[in-house]
C-alpha positions as CSV (number, residue, x, y, z in Angstrom):
1,M,0.0,0.0,-0.1
2,M,1.2,3.6,-1.0
3,A,1.4,6.3,0.8
4,E,-0.8,9.4,0.2
5,V,1.3,12.3,-0.9
6,I,0.2,15.5,0.4
7,Q,1.2,18.5,-1.9
8,M,0.4,22.1,-0.7
9,K,1.1,25.1,-3.3
10,L,1.2,28.8,-2.6
11,P,-0.4,30.8,-1.8
12,I,-0.7,29.4,1.8
13,T,-1.2,31.9,5.0
14,I,0.1,31.5,8.0
15,G,-1.1,34.2,10.8
16,D,-2.2,37.0,9.5
17,I,0.9,36.8,6.7
18,E,0.1,35.2,2.8
19,I,2.8,33.9,1.6
20,T,3.0,33.7,-2.5
21,R,5.4,33.9,-5.1
22,R,3.5,36.3,-7.3
23,Q,6.1,38.8,-8.4
24,A,8.8,37.7,-5.8
25,G,11.9,37.1,-8.2
26,R,13.7,33.9,-8.2
27,G,14.3,31.9,-5.4
28,M,12.2,34.6,-2.9
29,V,8.7,34.1,-1.8
30,R,6.7,37.7,-0.8
31,L,5.0,38.5,2.5
32,I,1.8,40.5,2.3
33,K,-0.3,41.1,5.1
34,H,-4.1,43.1,5.2
35,G,-3.3,43.2,0.8
36,E,0.1,45.3,1.7
37,S,3.3,43.7,0.4
38,I,5.6,43.9,3.8
39,G,8.7,42.2,1.8
40,R,10.2,39.3,0.5
41,I,12.2,36.2,1.8
42,E,14.6,33.7,0.2
43,S,12.7,30.6,-0.2
44,N,15.4,28.7,1.7
45,K,15.2,31.0,4.4
46,V,11.7,31.3,5.0
47,L,11.2,28.5,8.4
48,D,14.1,31.3,10.0
49,D,12.9,34.4,8.9
50,L,8.9,34.2,9.2
51,P,8.9,33.8,13.0
52,R,10.7,36.9,13.6
53,V,8.0,38.8,11.4
54,L,5.5,37.0,12.8
55,G,6.7,37.8,16.4
56,R,6.3,33.8,17.6
57,K,7.5,30.5,17.0
58,L,5.4,28.7,14.0
59,T,4.0,26.0,15.3
60,I,4.7,22.0,13.8
61,E,1.6,22.4,11.4
62,E,2.7,25.3,10.4
63,Q,6.0,24.2,9.4
64,V,4.7,21.3,7.9
65,A,2.6,23.4,5.5
66,I,5.3,25.8,4.8
67,T,8.0,22.9,3.7
68,L,5.5,21.4,1.6
69,A,4.5,24.4,-0.1
70,V,7.6,26.5,-0.5
71,P,10.4,25.3,-2.7
72,G,13.1,24.9,-0.9
73,A,12.2,25.5,1.8
74,V,14.1,23.4,4.2
75,V,14.8,22.9,7.9
76,A,18.0,24.3,10.0
77,A,20.1,21.5,11.2
């Protein structure tokens, strides 16, 4: 029996921040809050930088969602 593969795609919302690739540039994601762009983060640093933007740690569920949705997102060792 094969395991079910869950595939998530951008945009996703974590807290009140929407994460999208639209108009972000190569290797980047754009952060949107209340319809306004608040910045860009390198895709491979989303898990490190997003908690600073949110002002809190990411939950396990949020970390999994980001890892599945953002190409290149990596968990720091």
